[in-house]
C-alpha positions in Angstrom: -94.6 -27.4 11.9 -95.7 -27.4 15.6 -98.8 -25.5 16.7 -98.1 -22.5 18.9 -99.1 -23.0 22.5 -102.3 -21.1 23.3 -101.2 -20.2 26.8 -98.6 -17.4 27.0 -96.4 -16.5 29.8 -98.1 -13.4 31.2 -95.0 -12.3 33.1 -93.1 -11.5 29.9 -96.1 -9.9 28.1 -96.1 -6.2 27.5 -99.0 -4.5 29.5 -101.7 -2.9 27.4 -103.0 0.5 28.5 -106.8 0.3 28.6 -107.6 3.9 29.5 -106.2 7.4 29.1 -106.0 10.2 31.5 -108.9 12.7 31.3 -108.1 16.1 29.8 -106.7 18.7 32.1 -109.0 21.6 32.7 -107.5 25.0 31.9 -108.5 28.2 33.5 -109.5 31.1 31.2 -106.6 33.3 30.3 -106.7 36.8 31.7 -105.6 40.0 30.1 -102.1 39.8 28.5 -99.3 41.2 30.6 -96.9 43.7 29.2 -93.5 42.1 28.6 -90.2 43.9 28.9 -87.9 43.7 25.8 -85.1 41.2 26.1 -81.7 42.7 27.0 -79.4 42.7 24.0 -77.1 39.7 24.0 -74.6 38.1 21.7 -74.8 35.0 19.6 -71.5 33.6 20.9 -70.3 35.7 23.9 -66.9 33.8 23.8 -66.0 35.7 20.7 -66.2 39.0 22.7 -63.4 37.8 25.0 -61.3 35.9 22.4 -57.5 36.0 22.4 -54.6 35.0 20.2 -51.0 34.9 21.3 -47.8 33.5 19.8 -44.1 33.2 20.3 -41.4 32.7 17.7 -38.2 31.6 19.4 -34.6 30.5 18.6 -33.8 27.2 20.3 -30.4 27.6 22.0 -28.4 24.4 22.7 -30.4 22.7 25.5 -32.4 19.6 26.2 -35.4 21.7 27.5 -36.5 25.2 26.5 -39.5 26.9 28.3 -41.6 29.3 26.4 -43.8 31.4 28.7 -46.8 33.4 27.6 -46.8 35.5 30.8 -45.7 38.6 28.8 -49.0 38.5 26.9 -51.0 39.1 30.2 -53.8 36.9 28.9 -55.6 36.0 32.1 -57.2 38.9 34.0 -57.2 38.6 37.9 -60.2 36.6 39.0 -60.9 35.2 35.5 -60.1 31.9 33.7 -58.7 31.4 30.2 -59.9 28.6 28.0 -57.3 27.6 25.4 -59.1 25.9 22.5 -56.4 25.7 19.8 -52.6 25.2 19.9 -50.5 25.1 16.7 -46.8 24.8 16.7 -43.8 24.2 14.5 -40.3 23.1 15.5 -37.3 23.0 13.2 -34.2 21.1 14.4 -31.2 19.5 12.7 -32.1 16.4 10.6 -32.0 13.2 12.7 -33.1 14.9 15.9 -36.5 14.6 17.6 -38.5 17.1 19.6 -41.5 16.9 22.0 -43.9 19.6 23.1 -45.7 20.0 26.5 -48.2 22.7 27.5 -48.1 23.8 31.1 -51.2 25.5 32.7 -52.6 25.8 36.2 -55.8 26.2 38.2 -54.9 27.8 41.5 -52.0 25.7 42.8 -52.8 22.7 40.7 -50.5 22.2 37.7 -51.6 20.6 34.4 -49.0 19.3 32.0 -50.4 18.3 28.6 -48.3 16.5 26.1 -49.0 17.5 22.5 -48.0 15.4 19.6 -45.6 16.9 17.1 -45.7 15.2 13.7 -42.6 14.8 11.6 -43.2 16.6 8.2 -39.9 15.8 6.5 -36.4 17.1 6.0 -35.5 20.2 4.0 -31.8 20.3 3.5 -30.2 19.6 6.9 -33.3 20.6 8.9 -36.2 18.4 10.2 -39.6 20.0 10.4 -42.2 19.0 13.0 -45.7 20.5 13.3 -48.7 20.2 15.7 -52.3 21.5 15.6 -54.5 20.5 18.5 -58.1 21.5 19.0 -58.5 21.1 22.8 -60.0 22.6 25.9 -57.4 23.6 28.5 -58.2 25.9 31.5 -55.9 28.2 33.4 -56.2 31.0 35.8 -52.5 31.8 35.8 -49.8 30.0 33.9 -49.6 29.4 30.2 -46.2 28.0 29.1 -44.8 25.4 26.9 -41.7 23.2 27.3 -39.9 22.0 24.2 -37.9 18.8 24.9 -35.1 17.8 22.6 -32.7 14.9 22.4 -29.6 17.0 21.6 -28.2 19.7 23.8 -25.5 20.9 21.4 -27.4 22.1 18.4 -29.7 25.1 17.7 -33.2 25.2 16.1 -36.3 27.3 16.1 -40.0 27.1 17.1 -43.2 28.9 16.6 -46.1 28.3 19.1 -49.6 29.9 18.6 -52.6 29.7 21.0 -56.1 30.9 20.8 -59.1 30.8 23.1 -61.3 33.0 25.2 -61.7 34.4 28.7 -64.4 33.0 30.9 -66.0 34.7 33.9 
């Protein structure tokens, strides 16, 4: 076994601290000041502005159906809604497929978020699709969903639920 070289490369050696800083002098504490009690708060203030909204609709024969949440008046003027959960169910004739898109906006900027619907199976002649998405979507105006289908001649149904809170 070769002997280790006694000379080491000092450039790669870790420096060793040889001294420590002297202790910091502290001034004597004066008389304690009176503190004001803390203002009452909340553990999770989002819960005080929470909302839930839903729509249960019949899907008329069409490729695209828009479901607006404007009638819920969720977003107060000058505020912003934060949508944290979307859950949906779509029922269409067996053999058909369906997609779901959430539409929101901040000012004049639109946001279109595609949400995955998962096929759950057929019951009789109906195909069931569901979605549950934990997300964070912001809006100061529009909250709507577009249901896209591949058949414009049949009917179906859908249920869409959202929940979140209002931010300052």
